[in-house]
Legacy VTK file of the C-alpha trace (Angstrom):
# vtk DataFile Version 3.0
C-alpha trace
ASCII
DATASET POLYDATA
POINTS 327 float
-108.618 -208.795 73.525
-107.087 -211.104 76.015
-106.307 -209.410 79.531
-102.844 -209.762 81.069
-103.553 -211.497 83.826
-100.418 -211.537 85.881
-100.971 -207.946 86.666
-104.416 -208.616 88.250
-103.098 -211.479 90.494
-102.507 -210.457 94.100
-99.541 -211.929 96.027
-99.580 -213.595 99.308
-98.864 -210.067 101.130
-101.797 -208.501 99.505
-104.075 -210.423 101.867
-102.010 -210.112 104.840
-102.668 -207.440 107.409
-101.626 -204.122 106.368
-100.565 -201.689 109.196
-101.386 -198.138 108.265
-99.599 -195.851 110.518
-100.640 -192.168 110.739
-104.146 -193.021 110.120
-106.100 -193.543 113.658
-109.360 -194.170 111.861
-107.808 -196.695 109.474
-109.633 -200.228 109.308
-109.675 -203.446 107.362
-111.602 -206.773 106.981
-111.577 -210.012 105.492
-115.118 -210.967 104.397
-116.522 -214.407 103.706
-119.935 -215.302 102.448
-121.466 -218.741 101.249
-124.833 -220.261 99.966
-125.105 -223.912 100.829
-127.118 -226.826 99.145
-129.068 -227.340 102.119
-130.376 -223.982 102.260
-128.307 -222.270 104.601
-126.376 -218.990 103.869
-123.440 -217.171 106.098
-121.503 -214.047 106.168
-118.503 -213.573 108.248
-116.358 -210.408 108.910
-113.057 -210.341 110.504
-112.624 -206.552 111.459
-109.228 -205.406 112.471
-107.288 -202.129 113.034
-104.191 -201.076 115.083
-106.292 -200.777 117.927
-109.514 -202.964 117.856
-110.552 -206.162 116.691
-113.851 -207.884 116.066
-115.326 -210.972 114.412
-119.122 -210.746 113.061
-120.907 -213.851 112.063
-124.518 -214.081 110.412
-126.250 -217.243 109.561
-129.633 -217.469 107.509
-131.386 -220.866 107.896
-133.679 -222.427 105.048
-136.759 -220.846 106.525
-135.236 -217.173 106.586
-134.472 -216.987 110.024
-131.164 -214.971 110.736
-128.790 -215.575 113.743
-125.987 -213.078 114.322
-123.286 -212.477 116.748
-120.682 -209.624 116.883
-117.823 -210.207 119.391
-115.242 -207.477 120.238
-111.716 -208.471 121.082
-108.869 -206.886 122.959
-105.882 -205.935 120.458
-103.465 -208.168 122.647
-105.502 -211.102 121.633
-104.624 -210.813 117.862
-101.818 -212.201 116.038
-101.805 -210.960 112.380
-99.257 -211.752 109.840
-98.046 -209.003 107.509
-96.566 -211.432 105.172
-99.326 -213.860 104.448
-103.105 -214.392 105.301
-102.956 -215.584 108.663
-104.874 -213.860 111.346
-105.701 -215.272 114.981
-108.305 -213.563 117.264
-108.626 -215.020 120.426
-109.066 -218.758 119.609
-110.171 -218.195 116.231
-107.914 -218.398 113.127
-108.292 -217.369 109.383
-105.528 -218.414 107.165
-104.378 -219.943 103.878
-102.873 -219.063 100.361
-104.144 -219.394 96.916
-106.360 -221.640 96.214
-107.209 -222.819 99.751
-108.323 -220.830 102.638
-109.443 -221.864 106.102
-111.510 -220.122 108.576
-112.445 -221.211 112.159
-114.815 -219.262 114.758
-117.073 -220.078 117.366
-118.620 -218.096 120.270
-121.228 -219.619 122.482
-123.665 -221.604 120.344
-122.904 -219.741 116.831
-119.861 -220.221 114.501
-118.682 -221.502 111.130
-115.628 -223.962 110.506
-115.043 -223.623 106.638
-112.738 -224.292 103.781
-112.778 -222.108 100.792
-111.165 -223.408 97.621
-110.655 -221.034 94.938
-111.913 -222.196 91.590
-111.449 -218.765 89.785
-108.499 -216.551 89.800
-108.124 -213.955 92.650
-108.227 -210.297 91.647
-106.391 -207.124 92.517
-106.716 -203.497 91.220
-103.214 -202.971 89.472
-100.397 -202.286 90.767
-101.325 -202.441 94.620
-104.923 -203.386 94.916
-105.996 -199.842 95.791
-108.878 -198.985 93.622
-110.326 -195.675 95.101
-107.386 -193.236 95.895
-103.969 -194.435 96.395
-102.100 -195.900 99.200
-98.646 -195.310 98.043
-96.518 -192.749 99.098
-97.537 -189.980 98.944
-101.112 -191.296 99.527
-104.284 -189.391 98.512
-106.314 -187.957 101.384
-108.713 -191.104 101.292
-108.102 -194.512 99.845
-109.836 -198.042 99.664
-108.231 -201.232 98.693
-109.944 -204.541 97.746
-108.473 -207.940 96.900
-111.310 -210.421 95.642
-111.458 -214.170 95.851
-114.513 -214.310 93.526
-115.612 -218.070 93.244
-114.853 -220.711 95.766
-116.107 -224.094 96.703
-116.876 -224.237 100.426
-117.174 -227.379 102.792
-117.183 -227.696 106.227
-119.997 -227.020 109.000
-121.822 -224.051 110.615
-122.899 -224.092 114.236
-126.372 -223.068 115.038
-127.813 -223.003 118.817
-124.710 -225.316 119.471
-125.530 -227.955 116.761
-123.057 -228.685 113.962
-124.847 -228.388 110.588
-122.586 -229.942 107.735
-122.511 -227.739 104.608
-121.070 -227.661 101.008
-121.751 -224.819 98.248
-120.056 -221.977 96.761
-119.044 -218.391 97.875
-116.991 -215.467 97.827
-114.466 -213.737 99.989
-112.448 -210.501 99.847
-109.739 -208.295 101.718
-110.554 -204.720 101.901
-108.765 -201.858 103.788
-109.190 -197.930 103.858
-107.451 -194.971 105.829
-110.585 -193.454 106.930
-113.942 -195.165 107.850
-115.683 -196.765 104.695
-118.626 -194.492 105.244
-116.724 -191.337 104.536
-115.846 -192.878 101.076
-119.441 -193.530 99.822
-122.890 -192.293 100.408
-124.628 -195.292 99.031
-123.861 -198.169 96.911
-125.451 -201.487 95.332
-123.248 -204.461 95.065
-123.782 -208.141 93.724
-122.803 -211.226 91.598
-124.093 -213.741 89.737
-122.594 -217.232 89.180
-123.354 -218.634 85.574
-122.454 -222.142 84.636
-119.208 -220.888 82.841
-118.937 -217.194 83.891
-118.656 -214.990 87.106
-119.834 -211.466 87.157
-119.508 -209.008 89.798
-120.797 -205.560 89.625
-120.862 -202.402 92.035
-122.642 -199.149 91.717
-121.547 -196.490 93.947
-122.089 -192.452 94.744
-118.649 -191.312 96.106
-118.400 -188.857 98.799
-118.024 -185.163 98.478
-114.062 -185.360 99.195
-113.893 -187.746 96.122
-115.950 -185.346 93.899
-119.411 -186.819 94.245
-118.611 -189.276 91.322
-120.809 -192.009 90.234
-118.449 -195.134 90.270
-119.485 -198.377 88.502
-117.287 -201.443 88.499
-117.724 -204.442 86.389
-115.851 -207.635 86.571
-116.449 -210.692 84.392
-114.612 -213.956 84.638
-114.946 -216.807 82.163
-114.157 -220.322 83.313
-111.285 -219.827 86.010
-109.865 -216.578 84.252
-110.378 -212.779 84.161
-112.526 -211.966 80.919
-113.275 -208.460 81.204
-112.855 -205.424 83.763
-114.233 -202.186 83.753
-113.620 -199.241 86.093
-116.358 -196.978 84.498
-118.606 -199.576 83.391
-122.112 -198.985 81.403
-124.266 -200.468 84.141
-127.485 -199.130 85.512
-129.400 -200.248 88.588
-133.075 -199.736 88.829
-134.541 -200.658 92.290
-138.369 -201.128 92.764
-141.015 -202.137 94.962
-140.082 -199.763 97.539
-143.074 -200.199 99.857
-141.381 -202.586 102.083
-140.249 -200.972 105.324
-137.695 -202.516 107.812
-138.937 -202.767 111.135
-135.722 -202.126 112.851
-134.221 -199.059 111.029
-137.731 -197.734 109.770
-135.847 -197.705 106.274
-137.712 -198.458 103.106
-135.900 -200.984 100.856
-136.469 -202.573 97.295
-137.738 -206.048 96.805
-136.708 -206.006 93.180
-133.338 -204.869 91.708
-132.633 -204.914 87.755
-129.115 -204.490 86.830
-128.702 -203.254 83.150
-125.339 -204.072 81.538
-124.550 -202.193 78.147
-120.823 -203.093 77.835
-118.833 -203.939 74.964
-118.533 -207.660 75.540
-121.204 -208.062 78.098
-125.056 -206.995 77.384
-128.358 -207.873 79.197
-129.943 -207.712 82.547
-129.615 -209.563 85.966
-133.172 -209.280 87.879
-132.955 -209.929 91.759
-136.141 -210.826 93.528
-136.008 -210.426 97.268
-136.305 -213.600 99.436
-135.284 -212.088 102.864
-132.638 -210.184 104.419
-129.865 -211.914 106.215
-128.224 -209.423 108.305
-130.424 -209.568 111.545
-128.854 -206.280 113.206
-129.934 -203.748 110.806
-129.465 -200.402 112.769
-128.680 -197.045 110.997
-125.217 -196.221 110.762
-123.776 -192.918 112.377
-124.625 -189.832 110.400
-122.600 -188.820 107.536
-122.997 -185.288 106.385
-126.277 -185.050 108.427
-127.688 -188.347 106.482
-128.198 -191.577 108.529
-127.867 -194.873 106.407
-128.765 -198.547 106.518
-126.809 -201.483 105.245
-128.746 -204.429 104.098
-127.694 -207.652 102.833
-130.266 -209.757 100.658
-130.661 -213.299 99.717
-132.214 -213.173 96.133
-133.372 -215.328 93.170
-131.696 -214.054 89.969
-132.532 -214.374 86.728
-129.621 -213.475 84.184
-130.307 -212.746 80.655
-127.157 -211.869 79.038
-125.092 -211.899 75.725
-121.472 -212.393 76.379
-119.127 -212.230 73.450
-122.210 -213.042 71.117
-123.180 -216.035 73.333
-126.495 -215.930 74.671
-127.078 -217.074 78.246
-129.995 -217.299 80.664
-129.730 -218.634 83.973
-131.489 -218.852 87.175
-129.626 -218.978 90.643
-129.838 -217.954 94.274
-127.559 -214.973 95.150
-126.280 -212.678 98.135
-126.329 -209.131 97.338
-126.156 -206.061 99.301
-127.544 -202.348 99.405
-126.305 -199.549 101.665
-128.734 -196.494 101.344
LINES 1 328
327 0 1 2 3 4 5 6 7 8 9 10 11 12 13 14 15 16 17 18 19 20 21 22 23 24 25 26 27 28 29 30 31 32 33 34 35 36 37 38 39 40 41 42 43 44 45 46 47 48 49 50 51 52 53 54 55 56 57 58 59 60 61 62 63 64 65 66 67 68 69 70 71 72 73 74 75 76 77 78 79 80 81 82 83 84 85 86 87 88 89 90 91 92 93 94 95 96 97 98 99 100 101 102 103 104 105 106 107 108 109 110 111 112 113 114 115 116 117 118 119 120 121 122 123 124 125 126 127 128 129 130 131 132 133 134 135 136 137 138 139 140 141 142 143 144 145 146 147 148 149 150 151 152 153 154 155 156 157 158 159 160 161 162 163 164 165 166 167 168 169 170 171 172 173 174 175 176 177 178 179 180 181 182 183 184 185 186 187 188 189 190 191 192 193 194 195 196 197 198 199 200 201 202 203 204 205 206 207 208 209 210 211 212 213 214 215 216 217 218 219 220 221 222 223 224 225 226 227 228 229 230 231 232 233 234 235 236 237 238 239 240 241 242 243 244 245 246 247 248 249 250 251 252 253 254 255 256 257 258 259 260 261 262 263 264 265 266 267 268 269 270 271 272 273 274 275 276 277 278 279 280 281 282 283 284 285 286 287 288 289 290 291 292 293 294 295 296 297 298 299 300 301 302 303 304 305 306 307 308 309 310 311 312 313 314 315 316 317 318 319 320 321 322 323 324 325 326
């Protein structure tokens, strides 16, 4: 059965800054990532609240060396539209509307000037983009919103050690917001995607916080061509992590070198097998304790082998993907 695509399409305002009065710990961010033909990869966060602002840039080179910078800004150096996606922080700007978005940031010898052109429809959880809790009035005690730009062509340049590196490739971006710190919503999560020749698949397996009933939450998004094909809020997906003998030197946490995602959905079945090349977030430190537990966030660059059957069509594909783990 075809989806009613209109109810999943975000408006211009959905990607704009969302003030959250009455929630002093509220936060939101616009995230961008990309993998490029020359072997580089990038991830950029634009963090913004009513009180603070920060931009974080992390770049991986073809040899696996990671470069990173995180710059705080006073809130009076921020101009953020509440109507469209247009945020200026200092002399840096992120703006655009479907299907084309621009991002430009530089600090010292590190930066990124990129254009994201959507080749797959954007996605929001109907009706308001909030998929954990509710942001409407009256709001639930805790909520999280998520607007996704699943698959984009990317062009522009990275700045590494003061030198411009021209890049072309593909990637992903999103806008998320929550009225409490994200770590008060989930104990752990695995998140990833795979770009197939004619399909785009995202998956997310999380253990929610005590305040959300310790639920296991499993989401599955599947796009065929440029349109939403399947979406599950409680998907039959199972994540198996192995080869846990690797220990991160910075945080002391063990992490898997192999992650297998098993999908048993009505229309999508099979496996995604991720084999770690290297981590790409260079400043891995334990996060503040949540209920006495200290967690660590990893983002990987991995080789992914997909063996799937989608609506009876058998597909096998190999690609290089970014995916993440918070343990």
